[in-house]
C-alpha positions as CSV (number, residue, x, y, z in Angstrom):
1,X,-36.0,126.2,119.5
2,X,-33.4,128.4,117.8
3,X,-33.3,127.8,114.1
4,X,-30.1,125.9,113.0
5,X,-27.7,127.8,110.8
6,X,-27.8,124.8,108.4
7,X,-31.4,125.6,107.5
8,X,-30.7,129.2,107.0
9,X,-27.9,128.5,104.6
10,X,-30.0,126.0,102.6
11,X,-32.9,128.5,102.4
12,X,-30.7,131.4,101.2
13,X,-28.5,129.6,98.6
14,X,-30.0,131.7,95.8
15,X,-28.9,134.9,97.6
16,X,-25.2,134.0,97.5
17,X,-22.7,135.0,94.8
18,X,-21.1,132.1,92.7
19,X,-18.1,131.9,95.0
20,X,-20.1,132.2,98.1
21,X,-22.2,129.3,96.9
22,X,-19.0,127.3,96.7
23,X,-18.4,128.1,100.4
24,X,-22.0,127.2,101.3
25,X,-21.8,123.9,99.5
26,X,-18.5,123.0,101.1
27,X,-20.0,123.7,104.6
28,X,-23.2,121.8,103.9
29,X,-21.2,118.8,102.7
30,X,-19.3,118.6,106.0
31,X,-21.5,120.4,108.5
32,X,-20.5,121.8,110.9
33,X,-16.9,120.5,111.0
34,X,-15.9,122.3,107.8
35,X,-16.3,125.7,109.5
36,X,-14.4,124.8,112.7
37,X,-10.9,125.1,111.3
38,X,-9.2,128.2,110.1
39,X,-10.4,130.6,107.5
40,X,-7.6,129.4,105.2
41,X,-8.6,125.7,105.6
42,X,-12.3,126.5,104.9
43,X,-11.2,128.5,101.8
44,X,-9.0,125.7,100.5
45,X,-11.7,123.1,100.9
46,X,-14.2,125.3,99.1
47,X,-11.8,126.3,96.3
48,X,-12.2,130.0,97.0
49,X,-10.2,132.8,98.6
50,X,-10.2,133.7,102.3
51,X,-11.9,137.0,101.8
52,X,-14.8,135.1,100.1
53,X,-15.2,133.0,103.3
54,X,-15.3,136.2,105.4
55,X,-17.9,137.7,103.0
56,X,-19.9,134.5,103.2
57,X,-19.9,134.6,107.0
58,X,-20.8,138.3,107.0
59,X,-23.8,137.6,104.7
60,X,-25.0,135.1,107.2
61,X,-25.2,137.9,109.7
62,X,-22.0,137.3,111.8
63,X,-19.7,140.2,112.6
64,X,-16.7,137.9,112.4
65,X,-15.4,134.4,111.9
66,X,-15.1,133.8,115.7
67,X,-18.9,134.5,116.2
68,X,-19.6,132.2,113.2
69,X,-17.6,129.4,114.8
70,X,-19.2,130.0,118.2
71,X,-22.6,129.3,116.6
72,X,-21.2,126.1,114.9
73,X,-19.7,124.8,118.2
74,X,-23.1,125.4,119.9
75,X,-24.9,123.4,117.3
76,X,-22.3,120.6,117.5
77,X,-22.8,120.4,121.2
78,X,-26.5,120.0,120.6
79,X,-25.8,117.2,118.1
80,X,-23.8,115.3,120.6
81,X,-26.1,115.8,123.6
82,X,-27.2,112.6,125.1
83,X,-30.6,112.1,126.7
84,X,-28.8,112.1,130.1
85,X,-27.3,115.5,129.4
86,X,-30.6,116.9,128.2
87,X,-32.4,115.6,131.3
88,X,-30.4,117.9,133.5
89,X,-32.1,120.9,131.8
90,X,-35.7,119.7,132.2
91,X,-38.2,122.2,133.7
92,X,-40.7,121.3,136.3
93,X,-43.7,122.1,134.0
94,X,-46.2,119.2,134.0
95,X,-46.5,117.2,130.9
96,X,-49.0,118.9,128.7
97,X,-49.3,122.2,126.9
98,X,-45.6,123.2,126.5
99,X,-44.6,119.8,125.2
100,X,-47.6,119.5,122.9
101,X,-47.1,123.0,121.6
102,X,-43.5,122.3,120.7
103,X,-44.6,119.0,119.0
104,X,-47.0,120.9,116.7
105,X,-44.5,123.7,116.1
106,X,-41.9,121.1,115.1
107,X,-44.2,119.8,112.4
108,X,-45.0,123.3,111.1
109,X,-41.4,124.4,111.1
110,X,-40.3,121.2,109.4
111,X,-42.5,121.6,106.4
112,X,-41.9,125.4,106.3
113,X,-38.2,124.8,105.8
114,X,-38.0,121.6,103.8
115,X,-35.8,122.3,100.7
116,X,-37.9,123.1,97.7
117,X,-38.3,120.2,95.3
118,X,-36.9,117.6,97.7
119,X,-40.3,116.1,98.6
120,X,-41.7,116.1,95.1
121,X,-38.4,114.8,93.6
122,X,-38.3,111.9,96.1
123,X,-41.9,111.0,95.7
124,X,-41.4,110.7,91.9
125,X,-38.3,108.5,92.5
126,X,-40.1,106.3,95.0
127,X,-43.0,105.9,92.6
128,X,-40.8,104.5,89.8
129,X,-41.3,100.8,89.9
130,X,-38.2,100.3,87.8
131,X,-36.4,101.1,91.1
132,X,-36.2,98.8,94.1
133,X,-36.7,100.6,97.4
134,X,-34.9,99.8,100.6
135,X,-35.6,101.5,103.9
136,X,-33.4,101.4,107.0
137,X,-33.4,103.2,110.4
138,X,-31.4,103.3,113.6
139,X,-32.2,102.4,117.2
140,X,-35.1,104.8,117.5
141,X,-36.0,105.3,113.9
142,X,-36.1,101.7,112.6
143,X,-39.8,101.7,113.4
144,X,-40.3,104.6,111.0
145,X,-38.5,102.7,108.2
146,X,-40.6,99.6,108.9
147,X,-43.8,101.6,109.0
148,X,-43.1,103.3,105.7
149,X,-42.0,100.1,104.0
150,X,-45.2,98.3,105.1
151,X,-47.3,101.0,103.4
152,X,-45.3,101.3,100.3
153,X,-45.5,97.5,99.8
154,X,-49.2,97.9,99.5
155,X,-49.1,100.4,96.6
156,X,-46.0,99.3,94.7
157,X,-43.7,96.3,94.2
158,X,-40.1,95.8,95.2
159,X,-40.0,97.4,98.7
160,X,-37.6,96.1,101.3
161,X,-37.2,96.9,105.0
162,X,-33.6,96.3,106.0
163,X,-34.0,94.8,109.4
164,X,-32.5,92.3,111.8
165,X,-28.9,92.0,112.9
166,X,-26.3,94.2,111.3
167,X,-24.4,91.2,110.0
168,X,-27.5,90.2,107.9
169,X,-27.6,93.6,106.3
170,X,-24.6,92.6,104.1
171,X,-26.8,89.9,102.4
172,X,-29.1,92.7,101.3
173,X,-26.4,95.3,100.5
174,X,-24.6,93.0,98.1
175,X,-27.5,93.2,95.6
176,X,-27.9,96.9,95.8
177,X,-26.9,98.9,92.7
178,X,-27.9,101.7,90.3
179,X,-31.5,100.5,90.1
180,X,-32.0,100.9,93.9
181,X,-33.1,103.7,96.2
182,X,-32.1,103.6,99.9
183,X,-34.2,105.6,102.3
184,X,-32.3,106.3,105.5
185,X,-33.7,107.5,108.8
186,X,-30.9,108.8,111.0
187,X,-31.0,111.3,113.8
188,X,-28.6,112.5,116.5
189,X,-26.5,110.6,117.9
190,X,-25.9,109.3,114.4
191,X,-25.2,105.5,114.1
192,X,-22.0,104.5,112.5
193,X,-23.4,101.3,111.0
194,X,-26.3,103.2,109.4
195,X,-23.8,105.7,107.9
196,X,-21.6,102.9,106.6
197,X,-24.5,101.0,105.0
198,X,-25.6,104.2,103.2
199,X,-22.1,105.0,102.0
200,X,-21.6,101.5,100.7
201,X,-24.9,101.6,98.9
202,X,-23.9,104.9,97.3
203,X,-20.6,103.5,96.2
204,X,-22.5,100.7,94.5
205,X,-24.5,103.2,92.5
206,X,-27.7,103.4,94.6
207,X,-29.6,106.7,95.1
208,X,-29.6,107.6,98.8
209,X,-32.4,109.6,100.4
210,X,-32.0,110.8,104.0
211,X,-34.7,111.7,106.6
212,X,-32.8,113.3,109.5
213,X,-32.8,116.1,112.1
214,X,-32.0,119.8,111.7
215,X,-28.3,119.1,112.4
216,X,-28.1,116.5,109.6
217,X,-26.7,113.1,109.7
218,X,-23.3,112.6,108.0
219,X,-25.3,110.5,105.4
220,X,-26.3,113.9,104.0
221,X,-22.8,114.1,102.4
222,X,-23.7,111.4,99.9
223,X,-27.5,111.7,99.8
224,X,-29.3,112.9,96.7
225,X,-32.4,113.9,98.7
226,X,-32.2,115.3,102.3
227,X,-35.3,115.9,104.3
228,X,-34.5,117.5,107.7
229,X,-37.1,117.5,110.5
230,X,-37.3,119.3,113.8
231,X,-36.9,116.8,116.7
232,X,-36.1,118.9,119.8
233,X,-38.7,119.1,122.5
234,X,-38.6,119.9,126.3
235,X,-37.6,116.4,127.1
236,X,-34.5,114.3,127.3
237,X,-35.8,112.5,124.3
238,X,-36.0,113.7,120.7
239,X,-39.5,113.6,119.1
240,X,-40.2,111.5,116.1
241,X,-43.5,113.3,115.2
242,X,-42.1,115.4,112.4
243,X,-40.1,112.4,111.1
244,X,-43.4,110.4,111.0
245,X,-45.1,113.3,109.2
246,X,-42.5,113.3,106.5
247,X,-42.9,109.5,106.1
248,X,-46.6,109.8,105.8
249,X,-46.4,112.6,103.3
250,X,-44.1,110.5,101.2
251,X,-46.5,107.5,101.5
252,X,-49.4,109.6,100.4
253,X,-47.4,111.1,97.5
254,X,-46.4,107.7,96.1
255,X,-50.0,106.5,96.4
256,X,-51.3,109.5,94.5
257,X,-48.4,109.5,91.9
258,X,-49.8,106.3,90.4
259,X,-53.3,106.1,91.8
260,X,-54.5,103.5,89.3
261,X,-51.7,101.1,90.1
262,X,-52.2,101.6,93.9
263,X,-55.9,100.9,93.6
264,X,-55.3,97.8,91.5
265,X,-52.8,96.4,94.1
266,X,-55.2,97.2,97.0
267,X,-58.0,95.3,95.3
268,X,-55.8,92.4,94.5
269,X,-54.5,92.4,98.1
270,X,-58.1,92.5,99.5
271,X,-59.1,89.6,97.2
272,X,-56.1,87.6,98.4
273,X,-56.9,88.4,102.0
274,X,-60.5,87.3,101.6
275,X,-59.5,84.1,99.7
276,X,-57.2,83.1,102.6
277,X,-59.6,84.2,105.3
278,X,-63.2,84.6,104.1
279,X,-64.2,86.0,107.5
280,X,-62.4,89.2,106.7
281,X,-64.6,89.9,103.6
282,X,-66.3,93.3,103.8
283,X,-64.0,94.7,106.5
284,X,-62.2,98.0,105.7
285,X,-58.6,97.7,104.7
286,X,-56.4,98.9,107.5
287,X,-52.7,99.7,107.7
288,X,-51.9,96.2,108.8
289,X,-53.2,94.5,105.6
């Protein structure tokens, strides 16, 4: 899979001049749409001159603005591709090595390009029991939100999985404020209701963390932490393997961040389990505890 331009920009932020960084931040805040207008429109949004935009584009390796936009349009098309559209490009290779190789490569590439400090910063935030944590996902990622919430509830208090019908989300949203963290799982084709929930939570003062794909959900515009994963594989369907890996790294990080607290809760939970059902005594604690 060709590396998204978005990742390249994030990795190279320190190489840009002060004005070029303004251009980069403007593009990242509204990617890729910010770069699909005119040079003058891009410059106005970034608060810089048109020559600065052209220098920024040149530093990214493009001979001109047209080539830069061609790249953005290609990435936008990839964002919007449906499973039906991707199925037309499937090869006849049997299920096996090519698919598995890409799965493993996705995990390697995901962690090679995660923004520095994002993982550790989010782990510290999720470990702070003064914060209430809410996890939400879309049609294919809600399982990841539920999985992560189930684990975090074992090692810390005040963890909520936002589930059920969309109309019921408002009952949970109304109580969210500055003491809350909302972890959002959202991959292409991004769900409007997930975006709206995250934006409303941010307006109410919550910290938003996003686990997304390489093209980045619009939630990235308001998220304090953004963790992009590689999801493309030789299949009509995107892969959740790298997304799951991020979730598991976060779970492990929170457990280690306050290991004493985690162990105390695990012991208390085992005792409670044994008190309710003595037949479980002595069994190893599993993820379904």
